[in-house]
C-alpha positions as CSV (number, residue, x, y, z in Angstrom):
1,M,-50.2,-32.2,69.9
2,G,-49.2,-31.6,73.4
3,V,-50.6,-34.7,74.8
4,R,-48.5,-36.8,77.3
5,I,-48.5,-40.6,77.1
6,D,-46.3,-42.8,79.3
7,P,-44.5,-45.4,77.7
8,L,-45.4,-48.2,79.9
9,T,-45.9,-51.7,79.3
10,M,-48.9,-53.8,80.7
11,A,-46.7,-55.0,83.6
12,E,-45.5,-51.4,84.6
13,T,-49.1,-49.9,84.4
14,V,-50.1,-52.4,86.6
15,A,-46.9,-51.9,89.1
16,A,-47.5,-48.4,88.9
17,T,-51.3,-48.8,89.8
18,E,-50.6,-51.1,92.7
19,K,-48.1,-48.5,94.1
20,F,-50.9,-45.9,94.1
21,V,-53.2,-48.3,96.1
22,R,-50.4,-49.1,98.7
23,D,-49.4,-45.4,99.0
24,K,-53.4,-44.9,99.4
25,K,-53.2,-41.7,96.8
26,P,-55.9,-41.1,94.3
27,L,-55.1,-42.4,90.7
28,H,-56.6,-41.4,87.4
29,L,-55.5,-43.7,84.8
30,M,-56.5,-42.4,81.4
31,G,-56.5,-44.8,78.3
32,V,-55.8,-42.4,75.2
33,N,-56.9,-43.6,71.6
34,A,-57.2,-41.5,68.2
35,D,-60.7,-40.2,69.1
36,K,-59.6,-38.8,72.3
37,L,-56.3,-37.4,70.8
38,N,-58.6,-35.7,68.1
39,Q,-60.8,-34.4,70.9
40,C,-57.5,-32.9,72.8
41,A,-56.6,-31.2,69.7
42,T,-59.6,-29.1,69.6
43,D,-60.6,-29.0,73.2
44,E,-58.4,-27.5,75.8
45,A,-60.6,-28.5,78.7
46,I,-60.2,-32.3,77.5
47,K,-56.3,-31.9,76.9
48,K,-56.1,-30.7,80.4
49,I,-57.9,-33.4,81.9
50,V,-55.8,-36.2,80.0
51,N,-52.4,-34.2,80.9
52,E,-53.1,-34.2,84.8
53,S,-53.7,-37.8,84.7
54,E,-51.3,-39.8,86.8
55,I,-50.9,-42.1,84.2
56,I,-52.0,-41.9,80.5
57,N,-51.6,-45.0,78.1
58,A,-51.8,-45.4,74.7
59,D,-55.0,-47.4,73.8
60,G,-55.1,-49.0,70.7
61,A,-52.6,-50.0,67.5
62,S,-53.8,-46.5,65.9
63,V,-52.0,-44.5,68.8
64,V,-48.7,-46.7,68.8
65,L,-48.5,-46.7,65.1
66,A,-48.9,-43.1,64.6
67,A,-46.0,-42.5,67.3
68,R,-43.8,-45.1,65.4
69,S,-44.4,-43.4,62.2
70,V,-42.5,-40.3,63.6
71,S,-39.9,-42.7,65.0
72,Y,-41.4,-42.7,68.9
73,T,-40.5,-46.1,69.5
74,H,-41.1,-46.4,72.9
75,L,-44.8,-47.6,73.1
76,T,-45.6,-50.9,72.7
77,L,-48.5,-52.9,71.4
78,P,-50.1,-55.1,74.2
79,T,-49.8,-58.9,73.9
80,I,-52.9,-60.8,73.6
81,A,-52.9,-63.9,75.4
């Protein structure tokens, strides 16, 4: 599909975000759900915006489960406390 998703845990996402803040660098953190992936499939401008984000997280079980269905096991579902 051509959309990059960073296989980060919640803790890794927070740590990466904190590093951008400490380094005073701009950050565009994007959460990608099934709807956004469908938009990327038909709209190159949206796909470019997503892929140029510094951090791209899977936003929702549908994205994680779809990745697992094609044997990509590096995405995790967040734990709800």
